[in-house]
N, C-alpha and C positions, 0 to 999 in steps of 0.2 A: 363242522364248526363247533357243535356242542361238545364233541369229544375233546377237542383242543382246549376248550374252556375248562372242562373238568380236569384235564391233565395239568393245566396251568394252576388251578386251585389246589390240587393235590400236591404238586411240586412246591408251591408257596407254603402250604401248611407244613410239609416235611422240612423245608428250609427253616421256617420259624421255630419248629420244635427242636431242630438241631442247634440253632443259635441259642435258644433258651437253656438247653441242657449243657452247653459249653460254659455258661455262666454260673453253674451250680458250685457251691462251696465244696472244698476238699478239707479233710481233717487229717492231722498227723499226730501220732502219739510218740512221746519221747520219755525215756527213763523207765524206772522200775520201782514199784512200791510193794513190799511183802504183804501177803494176805493175812487177815486176822488170825486164821488157824495157825499159821507159821509163827506169828508174834506171840500167840498164847503159849508156845513151847518155851519162851524165854522167861526166866524167873529173875525178877529184880532182886538185887543183893546177892545173887548166887552166880549167874552166868558171867562170862568174861568176853573180851573182844573177840577172841578166837572162836568161842562157842556161838556167838551171835553170827559171825561170818559163816560158820558151818550150817547153821539152822536156816537163816534167811538170805544168805548170799553176801557177796561183796558190796559195800555201799557205793552209791553214786559219788559221794564226796565225804571228806572228813572234816574235823574241826579246823578252823582257819588259824587261830592263834596257838593252838596246841592240839594234842591228840585227845581232845575233850569229848568227841562224839562221832557217831556215824549218821549220815543223812541220806535217806532214800527219797528221791524226787521223781515224780511222774507228772507230765504236763500233756494237755490236749490243746492243739493250736488249730484255729480255723483260718484257712486261706481262701480268700474270695476275690477273684478277678485282680484288679490293680490295687486293691486296698491293702493296707499294712496288715500283716498277720496279727491275729488277736488270740491271746491265751484265754480259753474259755473254762478250763478246769486245771487245777494244780493241787497236788497232794504231796505233803512232805511227812515222812516218818522220821522222827529224831530220836536216836538212842544215845543217851548221855551216860558217861562213865565216871567213876571216881578216879582219883589219882592213882589208885592201885589197879585200875583197869576192870573194875567190877561194874555191872549195869546198875545205874542209879535211877534212871527214869526212861519211859518210852512215851513219846508224845506223837499225836497225829494232828496235822494242821492242813487246812484247805485254803483255797484262794480267798475266801471270805474272812479268814483269820488274819490275813496279811495286811500290811500297810504299804502304800506306795512311798518309796524313798527316792526323792529327787536327787540325782547325782549332779553335783555342781563342781565345776573346775575352779579350784581355789588357787589363786596366785598371789603371793605376797610380793608387792612391788616396792621394794625399799632401795632401789637404785642398782640392784644386782644385774638387771637385764639391760642396763644402759651402757653402751660402749664408751671407751675412753674418748674418742673423737667427739661423740655427742655431748659428753660432759664438758669438754673443752670449749666447744662452740656455744654451749648454753651459758657459759660463764663470761663470754666476751662482752656482753652488754652490762654486766654487773660491776664493772670496775668504775671507780670514781677517782678524781684527782687526789683526794686525801689518802688513797691507798698507796700512792707513789711518793708522797712527801713525808719526810721523816722529821 
């Protein structure tokens, strides 16, 4: 009887440990940021887009409005059970260029340097989204007798 009780306790303890370990957080790394040693090989005012790509690699993304810069982005995301994934670390290295394609500046930014930008869906409702039938039915009650008498 005592052996069964011990076996039950041991089994319950193992089951509890397994359940707790299943709820541990997992971390995922995304992207690439060049090392400081590699960035120190780039000379502001001398190097070009091509030499930057040769020294530190191809960027994660480029300038949105024009070919203004290279952006190297690295993020660390925490995933825990059913909760929404949370970005716990982010680093951005921004290399900006002049119009001639020469390195103008190198900046390093972290998650603490950023600001949350709420994305809002902006819709201008000036009657463009209303169908012809809806406009016609909406105007039925707006007529008066004086509109028909000349």
